[in-house]
VEXDREN-503552 format. One record per residue (C-alpha): x, y, z; residue in one letter. Coordinates in steps of 0.5 Angstrom, whole numbers, m for minus. Layout:
# residues N
<xx: X, yy: Y, zz: Z, rest: A> $
...
END
This chain:
# residues 271
<xx: m159, yy: 234, zz: m8, rest: M> $
<xx: m152, yy: 236, zz: m6, rest: S> $
<xx: m155, yy: 241, zz: 0, rest: T> $
<xx: m157, yy: 236, zz: 2, rest: G> $
<xx: m153, yy: 231, zz: 1, rest: G> $
<xx: m148, yy: 235, zz: 6, rest: R> $
<xx: m154, yy: 237, zz: 11, rest: R> $
<xx: m155, yy: 229, zz: 11, rest: N> $
<xx: m148, yy: 229, zz: 14, rest: G> $
<xx: m146, yy: 234, zz: 19, rest: Y> $
<xx: m153, yy: 231, zz: 22, rest: W> $
<xx: m149, yy: 223, zz: 23, rest: S> $
<xx: m142, yy: 225, zz: 24, rest: S> $
<xx: m145, yy: 231, zz: 29, rest: A> $
<xx: m145, yy: 225, zz: 35, rest: P> $
<xx: m138, yy: 222, zz: 32, rest: R> $
<xx: m136, yy: 228, zz: 35, rest: R> $
<xx: m140, yy: 228, zz: 41, rest: W> $
<xx: m136, yy: 221, zz: 43, rest: W> $
<xx: m129, yy: 223, zz: 41, rest: R> $
<xx: m131, yy: 229, zz: 45, rest: S> $
<xx: m133, yy: 226, zz: 50, rest: L> $
<xx: m129, yy: 220, zz: 51, rest: L> $
<xx: m122, yy: 226, zz: 50, rest: A> $
<xx: m125, yy: 230, zz: 56, rest: R> $
<xx: m125, yy: 222, zz: 61, rest: L> $
<xx: m119, yy: 220, zz: 59, rest: R> $
<xx: m116, yy: 227, zz: 61, rest: N> $
<xx: m119, yy: 226, zz: 67, rest: Y> $
<xx: m118, yy: 220, zz: 69, rest: L> $
<xx: m110, yy: 222, zz: 67, rest: L> $
<xx: m111, yy: 227, zz: 73, rest: T> $
<xx: m113, yy: 223, zz: 77, rest: G> $
<xx: m108, yy: 217, zz: 77, rest: I> $
<xx: m104, yy: 223, zz: 77, rest: V> $
<xx: m106, yy: 226, zz: 83, rest: V> $
<xx: m108, yy: 219, zz: 87, rest: T> $
<xx: m102, yy: 216, zz: 86, rest: A> $
<xx: m97, yy: 219, zz: 91, rest: P> $
<xx: m101, yy: 220, zz: 96, rest: I> $
<xx: m104, yy: 212, zz: 95, rest: S> $
<xx: m97, yy: 209, zz: 95, rest: I> $
<xx: m92, yy: 214, zz: 100, rest: T> $
<xx: m99, yy: 212, zz: 104, rest: L> $
<xx: m98, yy: 204, zz: 103, rest: Y> $
<xx: m91, yy: 204, zz: 105, rest: I> $
<xx: m92, yy: 209, zz: 112, rest: V> $
<xx: m96, yy: 204, zz: 113, rest: W> $
<xx: m92, yy: 197, zz: 112, rest: Q> $
<xx: m87, yy: 201, zz: 115, rest: I> $
<xx: m91, yy: 202, zz: 122, rest: V> $
<xx: m93, yy: 195, zz: 122, rest: D> $
<xx: m87, yy: 192, zz: 120, rest: F> $
<xx: m85, yy: 196, zz: 127, rest: F> $
<xx: m92, yy: 194, zz: 130, rest: D> $
<xx: m90, yy: 186, zz: 128, rest: E> $
<xx: m84, yy: 187, zz: 131, rest: W> $
<xx: m85, yy: 189, zz: 138, rest: A> $
<xx: m92, yy: 185, zz: 139, rest: A> $
<xx: m86, yy: 180, zz: 140, rest: A> $
<xx: m83, yy: 183, zz: 145, rest: F> $
<xx: m88, yy: 186, zz: 149, rest: I> $
<xx: m92, yy: 182, zz: 154, rest: P> $
<xx: m100, yy: 181, zz: 152, rest: A> $
<xx: m101, yy: 183, zz: 158, rest: R> $
<xx: m98, yy: 191, zz: 159, rest: Y> $
<xx: m99, yy: 190, zz: 151, rest: N> $
<xx: m106, yy: 195, zz: 150, rest: P> $
<xx: m107, yy: 191, zz: 144, rest: N> $
<xx: m109, yy: 186, zz: 148, rest: T> $
<xx: m115, yy: 191, zz: 153, rest: Y> $
<xx: m118, yy: 194, zz: 147, rest: L> $
<xx: m122, yy: 192, zz: 141, rest: P> $
<xx: m117, yy: 196, zz: 135, rest: F> $
<xx: m111, yy: 195, zz: 134, rest: S> $
<xx: m106, yy: 201, zz: 135, rest: L> $
<xx: m103, yy: 204, zz: 130, rest: P> $
<xx: m95, yy: 205, zz: 131, rest: G> $
<xx: m95, yy: 203, zz: 138, rest: L> $
<xx: m87, yy: 199, zz: 136, rest: G> $
<xx: m85, yy: 206, zz: 131, rest: F> $
<xx: m87, yy: 209, zz: 138, rest: L> $
<xx: m82, yy: 204, zz: 141, rest: L> $
<xx: m77, yy: 204, zz: 136, rest: M> $
<xx: m77, yy: 212, zz: 136, rest: L> $
<xx: m76, yy: 211, zz: 145, rest: G> $
<xx: m70, yy: 206, zz: 144, rest: L> $
<xx: m66, yy: 209, zz: 140, rest: L> $
<xx: m66, yy: 215, zz: 144, rest: V> $
<xx: m65, yy: 211, zz: 150, rest: L> $
<xx: m59, yy: 207, zz: 147, rest: V> $
<xx: m56, yy: 213, zz: 145, rest: G> $
<xx: m58, yy: 216, zz: 153, rest: R> $
<xx: m53, yy: 211, zz: 156, rest: L> $
<xx: m47, yy: 211, zz: 151, rest: T> $
<xx: m47, yy: 218, zz: 153, rest: A> $
<xx: m45, yy: 216, zz: 159, rest: S> $
<xx: m38, yy: 214, zz: 161, rest: Y> $
<xx: m41, yy: 207, zz: 162, rest: V> $
<xx: m45, yy: 206, zz: 157, rest: G> $
<xx: m39, yy: 208, zz: 154, rest: H> $
<xx: m35, yy: 204, zz: 155, rest: S> $
<xx: m40, yy: 198, zz: 154, rest: L> $
<xx: m39, yy: 199, zz: 148, rest: V> $
<xx: m31, yy: 200, zz: 147, rest: R> $
<xx: m32, yy: 193, zz: 149, rest: M> $
<xx: m37, yy: 189, zz: 145, rest: G> $
<xx: m33, yy: 193, zz: 140, rest: E> $
<xx: m26, yy: 190, zz: 142, rest: R> $
<xx: m30, yy: 184, zz: 142, rest: I> $
<xx: m34, yy: 184, zz: 134, rest: L> $
<xx: m27, yy: 186, zz: 132, rest: R> $
<xx: m24, yy: 179, zz: 134, rest: Q> $
<xx: m29, yy: 176, zz: 129, rest: V> $
<xx: m26, yy: 175, zz: 122, rest: P> $
<xx: m31, yy: 177, zz: 118, rest: V> $
<xx: m37, yy: 182, zz: 123, rest: V> $
<xx: m32, yy: 186, zz: 124, rest: R> $
<xx: m30, yy: 188, zz: 117, rest: S> $
<xx: m37, yy: 189, zz: 116, rest: I> $
<xx: m38, yy: 193, zz: 122, rest: Y> $
<xx: m33, yy: 197, zz: 121, rest: G> $
<xx: m35, yy: 199, zz: 115, rest: T> $
<xx: m42, yy: 200, zz: 117, rest: L> $
<xx: m39, yy: 205, zz: 123, rest: K> $
<xx: m36, yy: 209, zz: 119, rest: Q> $
<xx: m41, yy: 210, zz: 114, rest: I> $
<xx: m47, yy: 212, zz: 118, rest: F> $
<xx: m41, yy: 216, zz: 122, rest: E> $
<xx: m40, yy: 219, zz: 116, rest: T> $
<xx: m48, yy: 221, zz: 114, rest: V> $
<xx: m50, yy: 222, zz: 120, rest: L> $
<xx: m46, yy: 227, zz: 122, rest: S> $
<xx: m48, yy: 234, zz: 123, rest: S> $
<xx: m41, yy: 237, zz: 120, rest: S> $
<xx: m40, yy: 231, zz: 114, rest: S> $
<xx: m42, yy: 235, zz: 108, rest: R> $
<xx: m43, yy: 227, zz: 104, rest: S> $
<xx: m49, yy: 228, zz: 99, rest: F> $
<xx: m50, yy: 234, zz: 101, rest: R> $
<xx: m48, yy: 238, zz: 95, rest: E> $
<xx: m49, yy: 236, zz: 87, rest: V> $
<xx: m46, yy: 237, zz: 81, rest: V> $
<xx: m44, yy: 235, zz: 74, rest: L> $
<xx: m39, yy: 231, zz: 71, rest: V> $
<xx: m37, yy: 229, zz: 64, rest: E> $
<xx: m38, yy: 225, zz: 64, rest: Y> $
<xx: m38, yy: 217, zz: 62, rest: P> $
<xx: m35, yy: 222, zz: 54, rest: R> $
<xx: m33, yy: 228, zz: 54, rest: R> $
<xx: m40, yy: 232, zz: 52, rest: G> $
<xx: m44, yy: 228, zz: 56, rest: L> $
<xx: m45, yy: 230, zz: 62, rest: W> $
<xx: m49, yy: 226, zz: 69, rest: S> $
<xx: m50, yy: 228, zz: 76, rest: I> $
<xx: m46, yy: 227, zz: 81, rest: A> $
<xx: m46, yy: 227, zz: 88, rest: F> $
<xx: m40, yy: 230, zz: 92, rest: V> $
<xx: m38, yy: 225, zz: 98, rest: T> $
<xx: m32, yy: 228, zz: 101, rest: G> $
<xx: m24, yy: 229, zz: 99, rest: P> $
<xx: m19, yy: 224, zz: 97, rest: T> $
<xx: m16, yy: 221, zz: 101, rest: G> $
<xx: m11, yy: 216, zz: 104, rest: G> $
<xx: m6, yy: 212, zz: 98, rest: E> $
<xx: m12, yy: 215, zz: 92, rest: I> $
<xx: m10, yy: 221, zz: 95, rest: G> $
<xx: m3, yy: 220, zz: 96, rest: R> $
<xx: m2, yy: 218, zz: 89, rest: R> $
<xx: m5, yy: 222, zz: 86, rest: L> $
<xx: m2, yy: 228, zz: 85, rest: D> $
<xx: m8, yy: 233, zz: 85, rest: D> $
<xx: m15, yy: 236, zz: 88, rest: E> $
<xx: m19, yy: 231, zz: 88, rest: L> $
<xx: m26, yy: 230, zz: 91, rest: V> $
<xx: m29, yy: 223, zz: 91, rest: N> $
<xx: m37, yy: 223, zz: 88, rest: V> $
<xx: m42, yy: 217, zz: 88, rest: F> $
<xx: m45, yy: 218, zz: 81, rest: L> $
<xx: m52, yy: 214, zz: 82, rest: P> $
<xx: m56, yy: 210, zz: 75, rest: T> $
<xx: m64, yy: 211, zz: 72, rest: T> $
<xx: m68, yy: 209, zz: 76, rest: P> $
<xx: m66, yy: 206, zz: 82, rest: N> $
<xx: m61, yy: 211, zz: 86, rest: P> $
<xx: m58, yy: 206, zz: 91, rest: T> $
<xx: m53, yy: 203, zz: 85, rest: S> $
<xx: m48, yy: 206, zz: 81, rest: G> $
<xx: m41, yy: 209, zz: 80, rest: Y> $
<xx: m35, yy: 212, zz: 84, rest: L> $
<xx: m31, yy: 216, zz: 81, rest: L> $
<xx: m25, yy: 220, zz: 83, rest: F> $
<xx: m26, yy: 227, zz: 80, rest: V> $
<xx: m22, yy: 233, zz: 81, rest: P> $
<xx: m25, yy: 239, zz: 83, rest: R> $
<xx: m25, yy: 243, zz: 78, rest: R> $
<xx: m27, yy: 238, zz: 73, rest: D> $
<xx: m34, yy: 239, zz: 77, rest: L> $
<xx: m39, yy: 244, zz: 76, rest: V> $
<xx: m43, yy: 245, zz: 82, rest: H> $
<xx: m50, yy: 246, zz: 81, rest: L> $
<xx: m55, yy: 250, zz: 86, rest: D> $
<xx: m60, yy: 244, zz: 87, rest: M> $
<xx: m61, yy: 240, zz: 93, rest: T> $
<xx: m60, yy: 233, zz: 95, rest: V> $
<xx: m68, yy: 233, zz: 95, rest: E> $
<xx: m69, yy: 235, zz: 88, rest: D> $
<xx: m62, yy: 232, zz: 84, rest: A> $
<xx: m64, yy: 224, zz: 87, rest: M> $
<xx: m72, yy: 226, zz: 85, rest: K> $
<xx: m69, yy: 228, zz: 77, rest: L> $
<xx: m65, yy: 222, zz: 77, rest: V> $
<xx: m71, yy: 217, zz: 80, rest: I> $
<xx: m75, yy: 221, zz: 74, rest: S> $
<xx: m71, yy: 219, zz: 69, rest: G> $
<xx: m71, yy: 227, zz: 66, rest: G> $
<xx: m78, yy: 226, zz: 67, rest: I> $
<xx: m79, yy: 231, zz: 73, rest: V> $
<xx: m74, yy: 237, zz: 74, rest: V> $
<xx: m73, yy: 241, zz: 80, rest: P> $
<xx: m74, yy: 249, zz: 79, rest: E> $
<xx: m68, yy: 254, zz: 78, rest: D> $
<xx: m66, yy: 257, zz: 84, rest: L> $
<xx: m60, yy: 262, zz: 81, rest: G> $
<xx: m65, yy: 264, zz: 76, rest: A> $
<xx: m70, yy: 266, zz: 81, rest: R> $
<xx: m69, yy: 274, zz: 82, rest: P> $
<xx: m68, yy: 277, zz: 90, rest: S> $
<xx: m75, yy: 279, zz: 93, rest: A> $
<xx: m71, yy: 287, zz: 93, rest: G> $
<xx: m67, yy: 287, zz: 88, rest: A> $
<xx: m70, yy: 292, zz: 83, rest: Q> $
<xx: m68, yy: 292, zz: 75, rest: Q> $
<xx: m65, yy: 297, zz: 72, rest: G> $
<xx: m66, yy: 299, zz: 65, rest: P> $
<xx: m64, yy: 295, zz: 59, rest: R> $
<xx: m58, yy: 297, zz: 56, rest: P> $
<xx: m59, yy: 300, zz: 49, rest: V> $
<xx: m54, yy: 297, zz: 44, rest: V> $
<xx: m50, yy: 302, zz: 38, rest: A> $
<xx: m54, yy: 299, zz: 33, rest: E> $
<xx: m62, yy: 301, zz: 37, rest: E> $
<xx: m58, yy: 309, zz: 36, rest: L> $
<xx: m56, yy: 308, zz: 30, rest: E> $
<xx: m64, yy: 306, zz: 28, rest: E> $
<xx: m67, yy: 312, zz: 33, rest: D> $
<xx: m62, yy: 317, zz: 30, rest: A> $
<xx: m65, yy: 322, zz: 26, rest: P> $
<xx: m62, yy: 322, zz: 17, rest: R> $
<xx: m61, yy: 327, zz: 13, rest: P> $
<xx: m67, yy: 327, zz: 8, rest: P> $
<xx: m65, yy: 322, zz: 1, rest: Q> $
<xx: m65, yy: 328, zz: m5, rest: P> $
<xx: m70, yy: 325, zz: m10, rest: V> $
<xx: m69, yy: 323, zz: m18, rest: L> $
<xx: m71, yy: 325, zz: m23, rest: A> $
<xx: m70, yy: 323, zz: m30, rest: P> $
<xx: m68, yy: 326, zz: m35, rest: V> $
<xx: m72, yy: 326, zz: m43, rest: P> $
<xx: m67, yy: 322, zz: m48, rest: A> $
<xx: m65, yy: 328, zz: m51, rest: G> $
<xx: m61, yy: 332, zz: m46, rest: E> $
<xx: m54, yy: 326, zz: m44, rest: G> $
<xx: m57, yy: 319, zz: m47, rest: G> $
<xx: m62, yy: 315, zz: m44, rest: P> $
<xx: m62, yy: 312, zz: m38, rest: G> $
<xx: m59, yy: 318, zz: m33, rest: R> $
<xx: m62, yy: 321, zz: m28, rest: L> $
<xx: m62, yy: 328, zz: m26, rest: R> $
<xx: m57, yy: 330, zz: m21, rest: G> $
<xx: m53, yy: 324, zz: m23, rest: E> $
END
């Protein structure tokens, strides 16, 4: 009866185990599908929103007779984005000329006369010139800074050397460091840190941003640990302990017990 009961219990639990296995597989398939499709879907959605924004912006300036969407049964996505790129290239070309440069300087002199606008324009112009300059090192160095207290480290970006009044009053080689917050890297803290207290990293700015936005979930590859293509690893050094273990040892003498009448009990021959 006991054997039959165990058999009945096994066959009754078999469907339950099969269902649990099926649900586990379905759960893994669902998570895998989310991991694969979510980044692609979100990226396509953001790109489509940007393109649609420029298309709506361009539709307000293009006359209906010159707009291809007026004659086609479908709309051409990206037309406004291409128009925006062409406009930026044209403005850059005109600014590089003498006449365009003179017009830009005259417009800047007018903006400097407006109290609030001159502060906003001056700050934005300096930021864009610093970030977009080909010779600038802003946001191109990823470092570790000991913050908020000793023993705790935070990832940060070097924005440039400390200058002006701050660099003059602090008698040290300081650098401006931007410490972003997680998961929103657009906000953060501006720190003036001695260069000797920074730990420079080999990771790129893009990998560091992924690390900050993901909250440490996405860990970039260690570029410093990757061996070079032509490098050959030499033989592993042999330590002294291994030499001592491999060295031949002298044979140990075999000690035989001595009878009780010869020298007393408990003694071994050879003592």
